[in-house]
C-alpha positions, 0 to 999 in steps of 0.5 A, spaced: 766 851 783 769 857 786 775 857 791 770 861 796 766 854 796 771 850 796 774 853 802 768 851 806 769 844 804 776 844 807 774 842 814 776 837 820 775 831 816 780 834 811 785 836 816 785 829 818 786 826 811 792 831 810 795 829 817 799 836 818 798 836 825 794 842 828 791 846 823 790 853 825 788 857 818 787 855 811 787 861 806 786 861 798 792 863 794 793 864 787 794 857 784 793 858 776 787 856 772 787 849 773 787 847 780 784 850 787 790 852 791 791 854 799 796 856 804 795 851 810 798 853 817 799 848 822 803 847 828 808 843 824 809 849 819 806 852 813 804 848 807 802 849 800 795 845 798 793 844 791 786 841 790 783 838 783 775 837 784 772 831 781 779 828 780 784 823 783 791 823 786 793 820 779 792 827 776 798 830 780 803 824 778 806 827 773 807 834 777 810 830 783 815 826 778 817 832 775 819 835 782 822 829 785 826 829 779 828 836 779 830 835 786 835 830 785 840 835 781 837 842 782 832 845 787 824 845 787 818 845 792 818 838 795 812 834 795 810 831 802 804 827 799 798 826 794 792 823 795 784 823 793 779 825 798 772 827 797 772 826 790 778 831 789 785 829 788 790 833 792 798 835 792 801 837 799 808 841 798 812 845 803 810 852 802 815 857 799 816 864 802 819 868 796 825 873 796 830 876 791 836 873 788 841 872 782 839 871 775 846 868 774 845 863 780 838 861 776 842 860 770 847 855 773 841 852 777 837 850 770 844 848 767 845 843 773 838 840 771 840 840 764 846 836 766 842 830 768 841 825 762 838 819 759 840 814 754 834 816 750 829 822 749 822 821 752 819 819 759 816 813 762 809 815 760 805 819 756 801 825 759 794 825 756 790 829 761 793 836 759 790 841 754 797 840 750 798 832 750 805 829 751 807 823 747 813 821 751 815 814 748 822 813 748 826 815 742 833 815 740 833 820 735 831 827 737 828 829 730 823 823 730 821 825 737 820 832 736 816 832 730 812 825 731 811 826 739 810 834 739 809 838 733 805 833 729 800 832 735 799 839 736 798 840 728 792 835 728 789 838 734 789 845 731 787 843 724 781 840 728 779 847 731 780 850 724 786 854 726 790 851 720 791 853 712 795 851 706 800 857 707 802 854 714 802 847 712 807 849 706 811 852 712 810 847 716 813 841 712 819 845 710 820 846 717 820 839 719 825 837 713 830 842 716 829 839 723 831 832 720 837 835 716 840 839 721 839 833 727 842 828 722 849 832 722 848 835 729 846 829 734 844 832 741 844 828 748 837 828 752 837 832 758 832 833 763 827 839 761 823 843 766 818 843 760 815 850 761 820 854 763 817 861 763 818 866 768 812 865 772 815 858 774 821 860 777 823 864 783 827 865 789 827 863 796 827 868 802 835 865 802 836 867 795 836 860 793 833 860 786 827 855 785 823 851 779 816 849 780 810 847 776 814 843 771 812 838 765 818 834 765 821 829 760 828 828 757 829 832 750 833 837 747 835 843 752 835 848 747 827 847 748 827 850 755 832 856 753 827 858 747 822 858 752 825 863 757 826 868 751 819 867 748 816 871 753 822 875 757 823 876 764 830 873 764 836 877 764 843 877 760 846 874 767 841 868 766 845 866 760 851 867 763 850 863 769 848 858 764 854 858 760 858 858 766 856 851 768 854 848 761 855 852 755 850 852 749 852 849 742 855 854 737 849 857 733 844 856 739 841 863 738 839 862 731 836 856 733 831 859 739 826 860 734 826 853 732 823 851 738 819 857 739 815 854 733 813 849 738 810 853 744 807 858 739 803 852 736 801 850 743 799 857 745 795 857 738 791 850 740 790 853 747 788 860 746 786 860 738 787 864 732 790 870 736 797 866 736 796 864 728 800 870 725 806 869 730 806 862 729 807 863 721 812 869 723 816 864 727 816 858 721 818 863 716 824 866 720 826 858 722 827 857 714 830 864 713 835 864 718 
């Protein structure tokens, strides 16, 4: 279903369902490859509407939960409503007018997010409606959570798709052993993570305030979020300076970044295929050699 078709269905009945006042205009906007997305302008303001055809409001439960959690300590778009209408799940949030801002301030914002802690690693529920499913059963031990509920889940999927071989298996087994040994001696505190912290999911409002969006939250090792910022670029040195001014990273964090890039490359291997295979092998090799 194209956005052009979908826009024809957002009519007076949708306006009544959304309950945003007198609607003046509905315009398709970029919303990624998962949802249809629209800017809705009314006499009450401007809103961002995500629509998931042939689905239910529950599709957006995890996103709403993540945005609500982030807003307890940092800054994210505020969700107004989720619902189901005409066999479509939808989410409404205030529209964010973007501007420019300081990477230092952005780093401080992420640090404040990571200062929100939990007694264990995980979340109250699994996230199974994603292409990379997340098993979030609460765990006291970080290596158990990371290996059993993140890495092994993805390795099973890539094996089923034929993106695995004996060399990767050997590297992976040694890598897991290393993770277990390290965290037996170096325990970490569970932090609230954004979960998908690449430069496409951060920005600045018109007032220059940094903002985080499209989260995939859980309580984990904060170095996972930091590793993601370094994998695809877009964050300057000022970002890490700002972060460390609030919540300094532990000694040797730069060397451990490759450990968690293994996870993200494994996730991309599952999503996009063998084009990420060589990069995953390199990351596993570097993890074992550095």
